[in-house]
C-alpha positions in Angstrom: -6.3 -22.0 -10.1 -8.5 -18.9 -9.7 -10.9 -19.0 -6.7 -14.2 -17.1 -6.6 -16.4 -16.4 -3.6 -20.1 -15.5 -3.5 -22.1 -13.2 -1.2 -25.4 -14.2 0.4 -27.8 -13.1 -2.3 -26.0 -15.0 -5.1 -26.0 -18.1 -3.0 -29.7 -17.7 -2.2 -30.4 -17.3 -5.9 -28.5 -20.4 -6.7 -29.9 -22.8 -4.2 -33.3 -21.3 -3.1 -34.8 -20.4 -6.4 -38.3 -21.0 -5.0 -38.1 -18.3 -2.4 -38.1 -14.6 -3.3 -36.0 -15.3 -6.4 -37.1 -14.4 -9.9 -36.4 -16.8 -12.7 -33.9 -14.3 -14.1 -32.0 -14.2 -10.8 -32.0 -18.0 -10.6 -30.7 -18.3 -14.2 -28.0 -15.6 -13.6 -26.8 -17.5 -10.5 -26.9 -20.9 -12.3 -25.0 -19.4 -15.2 -22.3 -18.0 -12.9 -21.8 -21.3 -11.1 -21.7 -23.2 -14.3 -19.2 -20.8 -15.8 -16.9 -21.0 -12.8 -17.0 -24.8 -12.7 -16.5 -25.1 -16.5 -13.5 -22.8 -16.3 -12.1 -24.8 -13.3 -12.4 -22.0 -10.8 -12.6 -23.0 -7.2 -15.8 -21.8 -5.4 -15.6 -20.6 -1.9 -18.7 -19.9 0.2 -17.8 -18.0 3.4 -19.5 -19.7 6.4 -20.9 -16.3 7.4 -22.7 -16.2 4.0 -24.3 -19.6 4.9 -25.3 -18.2 8.3 -26.8 -15.1 6.8 -28.8 -17.2 4.4 -30.0 -19.6 7.1 -31.1 -16.7 9.3 -33.7 -15.8 6.7 -35.5 -19.1 6.7 -37.3 -21.3 9.3 -35.0 -23.6 11.3 -37.0 -26.7 10.2 -35.7 -26.0 6.6 -32.0 -25.6 7.5 -31.0 -29.3 6.9 -32.8 -29.2 3.5 -31.0 -26.0 2.5 -27.6 -27.1 3.7 -28.1 -30.3 1.6 -28.3 -28.1 -1.5 -24.7 -26.9 -1.0 -22.5 -28.7 -3.6 -19.7 -30.9 -2.5 -17.3 -29.1 -4.8 -17.9 -25.8 -3.0 -15.4 -25.0 -0.2 -17.2 -23.7 2.9 -14.7 -21.1 4.2 -14.7 -21.1 8.0 -14.1 -17.8 9.8 -10.9 -18.9 11.4 -7.9 -17.2 13.0 -6.4 -16.2 9.7 -9.7 -14.6 8.6 -10.0 -12.9 12.0 -6.5 -11.4 11.7 -7.2 -10.2 8.1 -10.5 -8.8 9.2 -8.8 -6.7 11.9 -6.3 -5.4 9.3 -9.1 -4.5 6.8 -11.3 -3.0 9.5 -8.5 -0.6 10.6 -7.6 0.3 7.0 -8.3 3.9 6.2 -10.3 2.9 3.1 -12.7 0.8 5.3 -13.0 3.6 7.8 -13.9 6.2 5.1 -16.3 3.8 3.4 -18.1 3.0 6.6 -18.6 6.7 7.3 -19.7 7.5 3.7 -22.1 4.7 3.3 -23.7 5.3 6.7 -24.0 9.1 5.8 -25.8 8.3 2.5 -27.7 5.2 3.6 -28.5 5.7 7.3 -30.8 2.7 7.4 -27.9 0.3 6.7 -26.7 -0.9 10.1 -23.0 -0.5 10.9 -23.1 -4.2 11.9 -24.2 -5.2 8.4 -21.2 -3.4 6.9 -18.8 -4.9 9.5 -20.2 -8.3 8.6 -19.5 -7.6 4.9 -15.8 -6.9 5.9 -15.8 -10.2 7.8 -17.1 -12.0 4.7 -14.4 -10.3 2.5 -11.7 -11.3 5.0 -12.9 -14.9 5.1 -13.0 -15.1 1.3 -9.5 -13.7 1.0 -8.1 -15.9 3.7 -9.3 -18.9 1.8 -7.6 -17.9 -1.5 -10.4 -16.1 -3.3 -9.3 -13.5 -5.8 -12.8 -12.3 -6.6 -16.2 -12.2 -5.1 -19.7 -12.0 -6.7 -22.5 -10.1 -5.1 -25.8 -8.4 -5.9 -25.2 -5.6 -3.4 -23.5 -2.5 -4.6 -22.6 -1.5 -1.1 -20.9 -4.8 -0.5 -18.9 -4.3 -3.7 -17.9 -0.8 -2.5 -16.6 -2.2 0.8 -14.6 -4.8 -1.1 -13.0 -2.3 -3.5 -9.2 -2.3 -3.3 -9.1 -5.6 -1.3 -10.6 -8.1 -3.7 -12.2 -7.8 -7.1 -15.9 -7.6 -6.5 -18.5 -8.0 -9.3 -22.0 -6.7 -8.8 -24.3 -9.1 -10.6 -27.4 -7.0 -10.0 -26.2 -4.8 -13.0 -26.8 -7.8 -15.3 -30.4 -8.2 -14.3 -31.4 -5.3 -16.5 -30.0 -7.0 -19.6 
């Protein structure tokens, strides 16, 4: 069985359509999850993605938002296997070069954000994901060569 993971923005579009999400984004996320489920793909949500999402909303809404996570979705903990894989990816020459290149062209992107992206990728991989969906071209660039990453923001123009 194929397993897909999603990044923070895609999860937000799927479960928080009333907050800073256009109808087009909500439809795109809904269609992605429906397609994955229809085709019997497993769905992995890295716990760091859930944390990033919750960090953007008031604490009094956390229980409500967590209740929107579907039982069929596997919440992928950042465990020892993910930590070991993160260390390997973080030391990889491709990651090193991408961190330098991205920071050179986009100095407003914090290095911590990019490192968190690598942690999300490691978590997804360690839980069997063979692809990850995002709406962040920088995230997809960090994932290149480690996991198939699809940038759904490109579909918003169609």
